[in-house]
C-alpha positions in Angstrom: 14.7 -23.4 161.1 13.2 -23.3 164.6 14.8 -21.4 167.5 15.6 -24.6 169.3 17.5 -25.9 166.3 19.5 -22.7 165.9 20.6 -22.6 169.6 22.4 -25.1 171.7 23.3 -24.7 175.4 22.2 -21.0 175.3 24.5 -20.2 172.3 24.0 -20.3 168.6 24.6 -23.8 167.3 27.5 -23.0 164.9 29.4 -21.2 167.7 28.7 -24.0 170.2 30.0 -26.6 167.7 33.0 -24.4 166.8 34.2 -24.3 170.4 33.5 -28.0 170.7 35.7 -28.7 167.6 38.5 -26.7 169.1 38.4 -29.0 172.1 37.9 -32.1 170.0 41.0 -31.3 167.9 43.1 -30.5 170.9 42.0 -33.7 172.7 42.4 -36.0 169.6 45.8 -34.4 168.9 47.0 -34.9 172.4 45.9 -38.5 172.9 47.7 -39.6 169.7 50.8 -37.5 170.4 51.7 -37.0 174.0 49.5 -39.9 175.1 51.1 -42.2 172.5 54.7 -40.8 172.8 56.3 -43.7 174.7 54.4 -46.3 172.7 55.6 -44.7 169.5 59.2 -44.8 170.8 58.7 -48.5 171.7 57.3 -49.3 168.2 60.3 -47.5 166.6 62.7 -49.5 168.8 64.2 -46.4 170.4 62.6 -46.6 173.8 65.7 -48.3 175.3 67.9 -45.4 174.2 65.3 -43.0 175.6 65.2 -44.6 179.1 69.0 -44.9 179.2 69.6 -41.3 178.2 69.7 -38.4 180.7 66.9 -36.7 178.8 63.7 -35.9 180.6 61.0 -38.3 179.6 58.4 -35.8 180.7 59.9 -33.2 178.4 59.8 -35.6 175.4 56.1 -36.5 176.0 55.2 -32.8 176.3 57.2 -32.1 173.2 55.2 -34.6 171.2 52.0 -32.9 172.3 53.1 -29.4 171.6 54.4 -30.4 168.1 51.1 -32.0 167.4 49.2 -28.9 168.4 51.2 -26.9 165.9 50.6 -29.5 163.2 46.8 -29.1 163.9 46.7 -25.3 163.3 45.6 -25.6 159.6 42.7 -27.8 160.7 41.8 -25.3 163.3 41.8 -22.5 160.8 39.6 -24.4 158.4 37.1 -25.3 161.1 36.9 -21.6 162.2 36.3 -20.5 158.6 33.5 -23.1 158.1 31.9 -22.0 161.4 31.9 -18.4 160.3 30.4 -19.3 156.9 27.8 -21.3 158.8 26.7 -18.3 160.8 28.7 -18.6 164.1 28.3 -15.5 166.2 30.6 -14.5 169.0 30.3 -12.2 172.0 33.8 -11.5 173.4 33.9 -8.7 175.9 37.2 -9.7 177.5 39.8 -10.9 175.0 42.2 -11.9 177.8 39.5 -14.2 179.2 39.0 -15.8 175.8 42.8 -16.3 175.4 43.1 -17.8 178.9 40.2 -20.2 178.3 41.7 -21.2 174.9 45.1 -21.9 176.6 43.3 -23.9 179.3 41.8 -26.2 176.7 45.2 -27.0 175.3 46.8 -27.4 178.7 44.0 -29.6 179.9 44.3 -31.8 176.8 48.1 -32.0 177.1 47.9 -33.0 180.8 45.4 -35.8 180.1 47.6 -37.1 177.2 50.6 -36.9 179.5 48.8 -39.0 182.1 48.1 -41.7 179.5 51.7 -41.8 178.1 52.9 -44.2 180.8 49.5 -45.9 181.4 49.3 -47.0 177.7 52.7 -48.7 178.0 51.9 -50.4 181.3 48.6 -51.7 179.9 50.4 -53.2 176.9 47.2 -52.2 175.0 48.0 -48.6 174.1 46.4 -48.5 170.7 43.2 -50.2 172.0 42.9 -47.9 174.9 43.5 -44.8 172.8 40.7 -45.8 170.4 38.4 -46.7 173.3 38.9 -43.4 175.2 38.8 -41.1 172.3 35.0 -41.0 171.7 33.8 -41.0 175.4 35.8 -37.8 176.0 33.9 -36.1 173.2 30.8 -36.6 175.2 32.1 -36.1 178.7 34.0 -32.9 177.9 30.9 -31.3 176.3 32.5 -31.0 172.9 29.3 -32.1 171.1 26.5 -31.8 173.6 25.9 -29.4 176.6 27.1 -31.1 179.7 24.0 -30.1 181.6 22.0 -32.3 179.2 23.9 -35.4 180.4 22.4 -37.7 183.0 23.3 -36.6 186.5 25.9 -39.4 187.1 27.6 -38.7 183.7 27.7 -35.0 184.4 29.4 -35.7 187.7 31.9 -38.0 185.9 32.5 -35.3 183.3 33.6 -32.9 186.2 36.8 -35.1 186.5 37.7 -34.3 182.9 39.9 -31.2 182.8 38.8 -30.3 179.2 35.2 -30.1 180.3 35.9 -27.1 182.5 38.2 -25.5 180.0 35.6 -25.9 177.3 32.9 -24.4 179.5 35.2 -21.4 180.1 35.9 -21.0 176.4 32.2 -21.0 175.5 31.3 -18.5 178.2 34.1 -16.1 177.2 33.6 -16.3 173.4 29.9 -16.9 173.1 28.4 -15.3 176.2 30.7 -12.3 176.8 31.9 -13.6 180.1 34.8 -11.7 181.8 37.9 -13.2 183.3 36.5 -12.8 186.7 33.3 -14.7 185.7 35.2 -17.7 184.4 38.0 -17.6 187.0 36.4 -20.3 189.1 35.9 -22.6 186.1 39.6 -22.1 185.1 40.7 -23.0 188.6 38.7 -26.3 188.3 40.4 -26.9 184.9 43.8 -26.2 186.5 43.2 -28.5 189.5 42.0 -31.4 187.5 44.8 -30.9 184.9 47.4 -31.0 187.8 45.9 -34.2 189.0 46.3 -35.8 185.6 49.8 -34.4 185.3 50.7 -36.1 188.6 49.3 -39.4 187.3 51.6 -38.9 184.3 54.7 -38.4 186.3 54.0 -41.4 188.5 53.2 -43.7 185.6 56.3 -42.7 183.6 58.5 -43.4 186.6 56.7 -46.8 187.0 57.3 -47.6 183.3 61.0 -46.8 183.6 61.4 -48.7 186.9 59.6 -51.9 185.7 61.2 -51.9 182.3 64.8 -51.5 183.6 64.2 -54.1 186.4 62.8 -56.6 183.9 65.5 -55.9 181.3 62.9 -55.3 178.6 63.5 -51.7 177.6 62.7 -52.4 174.0 59.7 -54.7 174.5 57.8 -53.7 177.6 
């Protein structure tokens, strides 16, 4: 096998894809759990009770996402084992940096899913949107290809995706031996974009609740 086939984005291919799979699992899990949380309650006929209760809607959406992340742990372990058997090589000089980057991947995915929780309901096409958005994020976040190989305008668009920065940080800290100081700027970008999506989530959830109560369609909106 040639050197170009063995290495992707400056790292060994198996390691590059392993990190991408971590992000892919986190994102897929989030969009179908936190992102689909309110839609799920609507389909189950319990959204009325949810909106009329004093419970925090945000906490429920986040709870869906965290529960799904735990559910995905066996898949993550299997992917890691396959990557190791495939020759994935790691270079971790700062374990704290690697853990911070890993946490950032999950926080970023959760915040994007949180943003979609209300938007899916407002669109009335939650399932369609979830399916439509799932694959483009694989590309824009750099899960399957290096972001610097994307066309310029797509790379700029990918900068708006929190998981893209988090994935960059995870690859740097686990495959290139980057320290926390070296990935700090990237983690800040992930945090800022994640906060923006979280704000969208809070606003959209408030909008869903307001419109549904005003229209008297808690079960059907």
